[in-house]
ChimeraX commands (.cxc) that place a marker at each C-alpha (Angstrom):
marker #1 position -82.35,-42.05,6.34 radius 0.5
marker #1 position -79.23,-42.34,4.16 radius 0.5
marker #1 position -81.14,-41.21,0.92 radius 0.5
marker #1 position -82.92,-38.24,2.30 radius 0.5
marker #1 position -79.46,-36.95,3.90 radius 0.5
marker #1 position -78.05,-37.76,0.46 radius 0.5
marker #1 position -80.85,-35.17,-1.57 radius 0.5
marker #1 position -79.81,-33.33,1.20 radius 0.5
marker #1 position -76.59,-32.96,0.31 radius 0.5
marker #1 position -77.02,-32.56,-3.75 radius 0.5
marker #1 position -79.19,-29.84,-3.01 radius 0.5
marker #1 position -77.30,-28.00,-1.23 radius 0.5
marker #1 position -74.65,-28.86,-3.29 radius 0.5
marker #1 position -77.10,-26.86,-6.17 radius 0.5
marker #1 position -77.94,-23.70,-3.85 radius 0.5
marker #1 position -73.94,-23.40,-3.51 radius 0.5
marker #1 position -73.65,-23.38,-7.01 radius 0.5
marker #1 position -76.52,-21.48,-7.66 radius 0.5
marker #1 position -75.23,-18.44,-5.65 radius 0.5
marker #1 position -71.93,-18.80,-8.04 radius 0.5
marker #1 position -73.85,-18.94,-11.50 radius 0.5
marker #1 position -76.77,-16.65,-10.49 radius 0.5
marker #1 position -74.72,-14.15,-8.34 radius 0.5
marker #1 position -71.00,-13.93,-9.45 radius 0.5
marker #1 position -70.08,-10.45,-8.30 radius 0.5
marker #1 position -72.21,-11.84,-4.59 radius 0.5
marker #1 position -69.83,-15.00,-4.21 radius 0.5
marker #1 position -67.16,-13.27,-5.26 radius 0.5
marker #1 position -67.41,-10.81,-2.65 radius 0.5
marker #1 position -68.32,-13.38,-0.05 radius 0.5
marker #1 position -65.66,-14.88,-1.09 radius 0.5
marker #1 position -63.31,-12.19,-0.59 radius 0.5
marker #1 position -61.93,-12.02,-4.30 radius 0.5
marker #1 position -61.51,-8.85,-5.91 radius 0.5
marker #1 position -62.43,-7.88,-9.80 radius 0.5
marker #1 position -59.04,-7.00,-11.78 radius 0.5
marker #1 position -60.14,-4.98,-15.28 radius 0.5
marker #1 position -61.59,-7.72,-16.86 radius 0.5
marker #1 position -64.45,-9.53,-16.04 radius 0.5
marker #1 position -62.81,-12.88,-16.49 radius 0.5
marker #1 position -63.33,-13.53,-12.63 radius 0.5
marker #1 position -67.06,-13.23,-13.15 radius 0.5
marker #1 position -66.91,-15.98,-15.80 radius 0.5
marker #1 position -64.65,-18.01,-13.45 radius 0.5
marker #1 position -67.20,-17.75,-10.96 radius 0.5
marker #1 position -69.89,-19.05,-12.60 radius 0.5
marker #1 position -67.82,-21.97,-14.27 radius 0.5
marker #1 position -65.96,-23.13,-11.20 radius 0.5
marker #1 position -67.75,-21.80,-8.35 radius 0.5
marker #1 position -71.67,-21.88,-10.23 radius 0.5
marker #1 position -72.13,-24.25,-13.27 radius 0.5
marker #1 position -69.53,-26.94,-12.04 radius 0.5
marker #1 position -71.36,-27.23,-8.53 radius 0.5
marker #1 position -74.92,-27.42,-9.85 radius 0.5
marker #1 position -74.57,-29.88,-12.97 radius 0.5
marker #1 position -72.88,-32.00,-10.39 radius 0.5
marker #1 position -75.50,-31.64,-8.12 radius 0.5
marker #1 position -78.14,-32.51,-10.62 radius 0.5
marker #1 position -76.05,-35.28,-11.98 radius 0.5
marker #1 position -75.82,-37.41,-8.69 radius 0.5
marker #1 position -79.82,-36.65,-7.57 radius 0.5
marker #1 position -80.23,-37.76,-12.03 radius 0.5
marker #1 position -77.68,-40.70,-11.05 radius 0.5
marker #1 position -79.51,-41.42,-7.69 radius 0.5
marker #1 position -76.28,-44.03,-7.38 radius 0.5
marker #1 position -74.73,-44.71,-4.21 radius 0.5
marker #1 position -71.18,-44.37,-5.92 radius 0.5
marker #1 position -72.45,-41.23,-7.41 radius 0.5
marker #1 position -73.08,-39.37,-4.20 radius 0.5
marker #1 position -69.65,-41.15,-2.97 radius 0.5
marker #1 position -67.72,-39.66,-5.56 radius 0.5
marker #1 position -69.69,-35.75,-4.44 radius 0.5
marker #1 position -67.95,-36.60,-1.11 radius 0.5
marker #1 position -65.03,-36.72,-3.28 radius 0.5
marker #1 position -65.11,-33.56,-4.59 radius 0.5
marker #1 position -65.94,-32.33,-1.24 radius 0.5
marker #1 position -62.75,-33.55,0.18 radius 0.5
marker #1 position -60.63,-32.49,-2.26 radius 0.5
marker #1 position -62.29,-28.95,-1.52 radius 0.5
marker #1 position -61.70,-29.51,2.23 radius 0.5
marker #1 position -58.58,-30.58,1.79 radius 0.5
marker #1 position -57.95,-27.38,-0.48 radius 0.5
marker #1 position -59.28,-25.29,2.25 radius 0.5
marker #1 position -57.46,-26.60,5.32 radius 0.5
marker #1 position -54.32,-26.53,3.35 radius 0.5
marker #1 position -54.82,-22.90,2.39 radius 0.5
marker #1 position -54.95,-22.11,6.09 radius 0.5
marker #1 position -51.90,-23.28,6.84 radius 0.5
marker #1 position -49.95,-21.40,3.82 radius 0.5
marker #1 position -52.17,-18.91,3.08 radius 0.5
marker #1 position -53.46,-17.10,6.66 radius 0.5
marker #1 position -57.16,-16.59,5.38 radius 0.5
marker #1 position -59.68,-15.27,7.19 radius 0.5
marker #1 position -59.59,-18.39,9.79 radius 0.5
marker #1 position -63.33,-18.03,10.91 radius 0.5
marker #1 position -64.64,-17.73,7.00 radius 0.5
marker #1 position -62.14,-20.49,6.08 radius 0.5
marker #1 position -62.56,-23.16,8.79 radius 0.5
marker #1 position -66.36,-22.66,8.11 radius 0.5
marker #1 position -66.26,-23.14,5.11 radius 0.5
marker #1 position -63.99,-26.32,5.21 radius 0.5
marker #1 position -65.94,-27.55,8.37 radius 0.5
marker #1 position -68.81,-27.86,5.92 radius 0.5
marker #1 position -66.89,-29.12,2.99 radius 0.5
marker #1 position -65.59,-31.93,5.50 radius 0.5
marker #1 position -68.78,-32.75,6.92 radius 0.5
marker #1 position -70.43,-33.09,3.46 radius 0.5
marker #1 position -67.27,-35.39,2.42 radius 0.5
marker #1 position -67.22,-37.55,5.68 radius 0.5
marker #1 position -70.83,-38.01,5.57 radius 0.5
marker #1 position -70.85,-38.81,1.40 radius 0.5
marker #1 position -68.36,-41.30,1.66 radius 0.5
marker #1 position -68.76,-42.95,4.73 radius 0.5
marker #1 position -72.17,-43.44,4.30 radius 0.5
marker #1 position -72.42,-44.53,0.31 radius 0.5
marker #1 position -68.83,-46.28,-0.21 radius 0.5
marker #1 position -70.05,-49.59,0.10 radius 0.5
marker #1 position -73.62,-49.58,-0.29 radius 0.5
marker #1 position -75.19,-51.11,-3.20 radius 0.5
marker #1 position -77.81,-49.68,-5.64 radius 0.5
marker link #1:1,2 radius 0.2
marker link #1:2,3 radius 0.2
marker link #1:3,4 radius 0.2
marker link #1:4,5 radius 0.2
marker link #1:5,6 radius 0.2
marker link #1:6,7 radius 0.2
marker link #1:7,8 radius 0.2
marker link #1:8,9 radius 0.2
marker link #1:9,10 radius 0.2
marker link #1:10,11 radius 0.2
marker link #1:11,12 radius 0.2
marker link #1:12,13 radius 0.2
marker link #1:13,14 radius 0.2
marker link #1:14,15 radius 0.2
marker link #1:15,16 radius 0.2
marker link #1:16,17 radius 0.2
marker link #1:17,18 radius 0.2
marker link #1:18,19 radius 0.2
marker link #1:19,20 radius 0.2
marker link #1:20,21 radius 0.2
marker link #1:21,22 radius 0.2
marker link #1:22,23 radius 0.2
marker link #1:23,24 radius 0.2
marker link #1:24,25 radius 0.2
marker link #1:25,26 radius 0.2
marker link #1:26,27 radius 0.2
marker link #1:27,28 radius 0.2
marker link #1:28,29 radius 0.2
marker link #1:29,30 radius 0.2
marker link #1:30,31 radius 0.2
marker link #1:31,32 radius 0.2
marker link #1:32,33 radius 0.2
marker link #1:33,34 radius 0.2
marker link #1:34,35 radius 0.2
marker link #1:35,36 radius 0.2
marker link #1:36,37 radius 0.2
marker link #1:37,38 radius 0.2
marker link #1:38,39 radius 0.2
marker link #1:39,40 radius 0.2
marker link #1:40,41 radius 0.2
marker link #1:41,42 radius 0.2
marker link #1:42,43 radius 0.2
marker link #1:43,44 radius 0.2
marker link #1:44,45 radius 0.2
marker link #1:45,46 radius 0.2
marker link #1:46,47 radius 0.2
marker link #1:47,48 radius 0.2
marker link #1:48,49 radius 0.2
marker link #1:49,50 radius 0.2
marker link #1:50,51 radius 0.2
marker link #1:51,52 radius 0.2
marker link #1:52,53 radius 0.2
marker link #1:53,54 radius 0.2
marker link #1:54,55 radius 0.2
marker link #1:55,56 radius 0.2
marker link #1:56,57 radius 0.2
marker link #1:57,58 radius 0.2
marker link #1:58,59 radius 0.2
marker link #1:59,60 radius 0.2
marker link #1:60,61 radius 0.2
marker link #1:61,62 radius 0.2
marker link #1:62,63 radius 0.2
marker link #1:63,64 radius 0.2
marker link #1:64,65 radius 0.2
marker link #1:65,66 radius 0.2
marker link #1:66,67 radius 0.2
marker link #1:67,68 radius 0.2
marker link #1:68,69 radius 0.2
marker link #1:69,70 radius 0.2
marker link #1:70,71 radius 0.2
marker link #1:71,72 radius 0.2
marker link #1:72,73 radius 0.2
marker link #1:73,74 radius 0.2
marker link #1:74,75 radius 0.2
marker link #1:75,76 radius 0.2
marker link #1:76,77 radius 0.2
marker link #1:77,78 radius 0.2
marker link #1:78,79 radius 0.2
marker link #1:79,80 radius 0.2
marker link #1:80,81 radius 0.2
marker link #1:81,82 radius 0.2
marker link #1:82,83 radius 0.2
marker link #1:83,84 radius 0.2
marker link #1:84,85 radius 0.2
marker link #1:85,86 radius 0.2
marker link #1:86,87 radius 0.2
marker link #1:87,88 radius 0.2
marker link #1:88,89 radius 0.2
marker link #1:89,90 radius 0.2
marker link #1:90,91 radius 0.2
marker link #1:91,92 radius 0.2
marker link #1:92,93 radius 0.2
marker link #1:93,94 radius 0.2
marker link #1:94,95 radius 0.2
marker link #1:95,96 radius 0.2
marker link #1:96,97 radius 0.2
marker link #1:97,98 radius 0.2
marker link #1:98,99 radius 0.2
marker link #1:99,100 radius 0.2
marker link #1:100,101 radius 0.2
marker link #1:101,102 radius 0.2
marker link #1:102,103 radius 0.2
marker link #1:103,104 radius 0.2
marker link #1:104,105 radius 0.2
marker link #1:105,106 radius 0.2
marker link #1:106,107 radius 0.2
marker link #1:107,108 radius 0.2
marker link #1:108,109 radius 0.2
marker link #1:109,110 radius 0.2
marker link #1:110,111 radius 0.2
marker link #1:111,112 radius 0.2
marker link #1:112,113 radius 0.2
marker link #1:113,114 radius 0.2
marker link #1:114,115 radius 0.2
marker link #1:115,116 radius 0.2
marker link #1:116,117 radius 0.2
marker link #1:117,118 radius 0.2
marker link #1:118,119 radius 0.2
marker link #1:119,120 radius 0.2
view
């Protein structure tokens, strides 16, 4: 069961990343990000919201090690922390911010708690 949920979490990570990687304009619009005078924002979407998540998910699947899955959880914990700090400081659209933050927090908790003390 742990292994199956770990793989699902890694595949979700890849799926989330593919949106940013292959459809950066759609992803930017979904995140309420607006373009400026250059296409640098699209480049940032492909890199930080896209490629970073795709490669991280692929690496975790390739390594297939409990600590790799736990570290993916740490990545999601950082995202959730940033999201919830934003809720307090930035007044983002609450439903969207809490939904995304909740998904990130759930993945973080699962991946860390299920894998941190597990042996390979």
